[in-house]
C-alpha positions in Angstrom: -8.4 157.0 -39.7 -10.9 154.3 -39.1 -14.3 155.2 -37.6 -14.0 152.9 -34.6 -10.6 154.3 -33.7 -12.0 157.8 -34.0 -14.8 156.8 -31.6 -12.2 155.6 -29.1 -10.3 158.9 -29.3 -13.5 160.9 -28.8 -14.3 158.9 -25.7 -11.0 159.7 -24.0 -12.0 163.2 -23.0 -15.1 161.7 -21.3 -12.8 159.4 -19.4 -10.7 162.3 -18.3 -13.6 164.3 -17.1 -15.0 161.3 -15.2 -11.8 160.6 -13.4 -11.5 164.2 -12.0 -13.2 164.6 -8.6 -16.0 167.2 -8.8 -14.8 170.0 -6.5 -17.2 172.7 -7.7 -19.8 173.5 -5.1 -18.4 170.9 -2.7 -18.3 173.0 0.4 -20.5 173.4 3.5 -23.4 175.6 2.5 -25.5 175.1 5.6 -25.5 178.1 8.0 -23.0 177.6 10.8 -24.3 176.3 14.1 -24.5 179.1 16.7 -22.4 177.8 19.6 -22.3 180.6 22.2 -19.3 180.7 24.5 -20.2 179.0 27.8 -20.8 181.3 30.7 -18.3 181.2 33.6 -19.4 178.3 35.9 -20.9 179.2 39.2 -18.8 178.2 42.2 -19.6 174.7 43.5 -19.3 173.9 47.2 -17.7 170.5 47.6 -19.4 168.5 50.3 -19.1 164.7 51.1 -21.4 162.3 49.2 -24.7 161.3 50.8 -25.1 157.7 52.0 -28.8 157.6 51.1 -28.1 158.5 47.5 -26.8 156.2 44.8 -23.3 156.6 43.4 -24.6 158.1 40.1 -27.0 160.4 41.9 -24.3 161.7 44.2 -22.1 162.3 41.1 -24.8 164.3 39.2 -25.9 166.2 42.3 -22.3 167.3 42.8 -22.0 168.3 39.1 -25.1 170.6 39.3 -24.2 171.9 42.8 -27.2 170.4 44.6 -25.4 168.4 47.3 -25.5 171.2 49.9 -29.2 171.4 49.7 -29.6 167.6 49.7 -27.5 167.5 52.9 -30.1 169.7 54.5 -32.9 167.4 53.4 -31.2 164.4 54.9 -31.5 165.6 58.5 -34.5 164.5 60.6 -37.5 166.8 60.7 -37.5 168.8 63.9 -40.3 171.2 64.9 -41.7 173.6 62.4 -39.2 173.0 59.5 -41.6 172.4 56.7 -41.0 175.7 55.0 -37.2 175.2 55.1 -37.4 171.7 53.7 -39.7 172.9 51.0 -37.3 175.6 50.0 -34.4 173.1 49.9 -36.5 170.8 47.7 -37.3 173.7 45.4 -33.6 174.6 45.1 -32.7 171.0 44.1 -35.6 170.8 41.6 -34.6 174.2 40.0 -31.0 173.0 39.7 -32.2 169.8 38.1 -34.4 171.7 35.7 -31.6 174.1 34.7 -29.3 171.1 34.1 -31.9 169.4 31.9 -32.1 172.6 29.8 -28.3 172.7 29.5 -28.3 169.0 28.4 -31.0 169.8 25.8 -29.1 172.8 24.5 -25.9 170.7 24.2 -27.7 168.0 22.3 -29.1 170.6 20.0 -25.6 171.9 19.3 -24.3 168.4 18.6 -27.3 167.6 16.3 -26.7 170.9 14.4 -23.0 170.0 13.8 -23.9 166.5 12.7 -26.5 167.8 10.3 -23.9 170.1 8.6 -21.7 167.1 8.0 -24.6 165.0 6.8 -25.6 167.6 4.2 -22.1 167.8 2.8 -21.8 164.0 2.8 -25.1 163.7 0.8 -23.7 166.0 -1.9 -20.4 164.2 -2.0 -22.1 160.8 -2.4 -24.3 162.2 -5.2 -21.1 163.5 -7.0 -19.4 160.1 -6.6 -22.5 158.3 -8.0 -22.5 160.6 -11.1 -18.8 160.0 -11.5 -19.2 156.2 -11.3 -21.9 156.3 -14.0 -19.6 158.4 -16.2 -16.7 156.0 -15.7 -19.0 153.0 -16.4 -20.2 154.6 -19.7 -16.6 155.5 -20.7 -15.3 152.0 -19.9 -18.1 150.3 -21.9 -17.5 152.6 -24.8 -13.7 152.1 -24.7 -14.1 148.3 -24.5 -16.5 148.2 -27.4 -14.3 150.6 -29.5 -11.2 148.6 -28.7 -12.8 145.3 -29.7 -14.0 146.8 -33.0 -10.7 148.4 -33.8 -8.6 145.3 -33.0 -11.0 143.3 -35.1 -10.7 145.7 -38.0 -6.9 145.9 -37.8 -6.5 142.1 -37.8 -6.5 142.4 -41.6 -3.6 144.9 -41.5 -1.0 143.2 -39.3 -0.3 141.8 -35.9 1.6 144.9 -34.7 -1.3 147.1 -35.3 -3.6 144.7 -33.5 -1.3 144.5 -30.5 -1.0 148.3 -30.3 -4.7 148.8 -30.4 -5.3 146.1 -27.8 -2.7 147.5 -25.4 -4.0 151.1 -25.8 -7.6 150.0 -25.2 -6.6 147.8 -22.3 -4.7 150.7 -20.6 -7.7 153.0 -21.1 -10.1 150.5 -19.5 -7.6 149.9 -16.7 -7.4 153.7 -16.1 -11.2 153.9 -15.8 -11.3 151.0 -13.3 -8.4 152.5 -11.2 -10.1 155.9 -11.2 -13.3 154.3 -9.9 -11.5 152.6 -7.1 -9.0 155.3 -6.1 -10.7 158.6 -6.8 -13.4 160.3 -4.8 -15.1 163.6 -4.2 -14.3 165.9 -1.2 -15.6 169.2 0.1 -14.9 172.0 2.5 -16.3 172.0 6.0 -15.3 174.6 8.6 -15.8 174.2 12.3 -13.7 176.8 14.2 -15.8 176.3 17.4 -15.2 172.6 17.6 -17.1 170.5 20.1 -15.0 167.4 19.2 -11.8 169.4 20.0 -13.1 170.3 23.4 -13.8 166.7 24.2 -10.5 165.6 22.8 -8.3 168.1 24.7 -10.5 167.9 27.9 -9.6 171.3 29.4 -10.5 172.1 33.0 -13.1 174.6 31.8 -14.9 174.3 28.5 -15.7 177.4 26.4 -18.4 175.6 24.4 -20.2 173.2 26.8 -22.5 174.4 29.6 -20.6 174.3 32.9 -22.8 171.7 34.6 -22.6 169.4 31.6 -18.8 169.8 31.4 -18.4 169.1 35.1 -20.4 165.9 34.8 -18.6 164.7 31.7 -15.1 165.4 33.2 -15.8 164.4 36.8 -13.8 161.4 38.1 -14.9 160.4 41.6 -13.1 158.2 44.0 -12.7 154.7 42.7 -13.2 155.8 39.1 -10.4 155.3 36.6 -12.0 157.2 33.7 -14.3 160.1 33.4 -17.0 160.2 30.8 -14.7 162.1 28.5 -11.9 159.7 29.0 -14.2 156.8 28.2 -15.4 158.7 25.1 -12.0 159.3 23.7 -11.1 155.7 24.4 -14.1 154.5 22.4 -13.1 156.7 19.5 -9.8 155.0 19.4 -11.1 151.5 19.9 -13.7 151.9 17.1 -10.9 152.9 14.7 -12.5 156.3 14.0 -9.1 158.1 14.2 -7.2 155.5 12.2 -4.2 153.4 13.3 -2.6 155.2 16.2 0.8 156.6 15.5 0.5 156.6 11.7 0.7 159.6 9.4 -2.9 158.9 8.2 -4.1 159.1 11.9 -2.2 162.3 12.4 -3.8 163.9 9.3 -7.3 162.8 10.4 -6.8 164.1 14.0 -5.6 167.5 12.6 -8.8 167.6 10.4 -11.3 166.5 13.0 -9.9 168.5 15.9 -8.8 171.6 14.0 -10.8 174.4 12.4 -11.9 172.3 9.4 -10.7 171.5 5.9 -11.4 169.2 3.0 -13.5 166.2 4.0 -14.1 163.1 2.0 -17.0 160.7 2.7 -15.0 158.5 4.9 -13.8 161.4 7.1 -17.4 162.7 7.3 -18.7 159.3 8.4 -16.0 159.2 11.1 -16.9 162.7 12.3 -20.6 161.8 12.4 -19.9 158.6 14.4 -17.8 160.6 16.9 -20.5 163.2 17.4 -23.1 160.4 17.9 -20.9 158.9 20.7 -20.5 162.3 22.3 -24.3 162.9 22.1 -24.9 159.5 23.8 -22.6 160.5 26.7 -24.4 163.8 27.2 -27.8 162.3 26.9 -27.1 159.8 29.7 -26.9 162.8 32.0 -30.7 163.2 31.6 -31.1 159.7 33.0 -29.0 160.5 36.0 -31.0 163.7 36.7 -34.2 161.7 36.5 -33.0 159.1 38.9 -31.9 161.9 41.3 -35.4 163.3 41.3 -36.9 159.9 41.9 -34.6 159.4 44.9 -35.5 162.9 46.1 -39.2 162.0 46.0 -38.6 159.0 48.2 -37.5 161.3 51.1 -39.9 162.1 53.8 -41.5 165.4 53.4 
């Protein structure tokens, strides 16, 4: 056997190793995010909106249960009512403060879930980079060996040259196809799934704080979509779930909204983008709470 042909044969195992996705160690090793079950929501007294509050402030005040106290503040001051009004202001302020803490805790939970996915994605990308280098080396070696073998066999006969050329070409094509079609994946578990809650939109969430969930799912008069409805619509419009109605979209939905499974880099990127959009919707509640306090400060004391 000629030495160049022997080199080509020896390079074939390297090609085989390079084309196999590296599954060893490709699982979520970060500690799971502690997502406590949300406490039962306190009863909220439904009262009409206030004309002297903006639409957004009315909505967030209703979500945190502050509208009854605000109704008391909207009445003219009569006699010695300073203490009563101070108590009402304090009640509203305390509700706003508690809601801000709930928003902060929700954002922390979303950040933690995103970080778990980011760590796994970093490991998968590193594995794919190593695999691409191995495939590149194997392809170069196979190409060089094929050229040398075909050149050496040209003195033997055309059939031998053709066989060597076809064999080398198929090996190089296999390396290119493996680079394009293959990829690493890893295990990521999320039995307490924030995305599933947002997707299913139950009347009461078991993961989100009650005031945050009320605000996200609230649909006031004249509103076609709640914050959660708009969020799910943006997931679809951005193509994060795939083409609607296709088997690929069904598999991605089962993965993202289930208890977890094997993720590739593309699925992890989609999950991260969905968590970012959810985080943005929750963070906007802080702006509404701030505006409510500003409108409260404008009231006569």
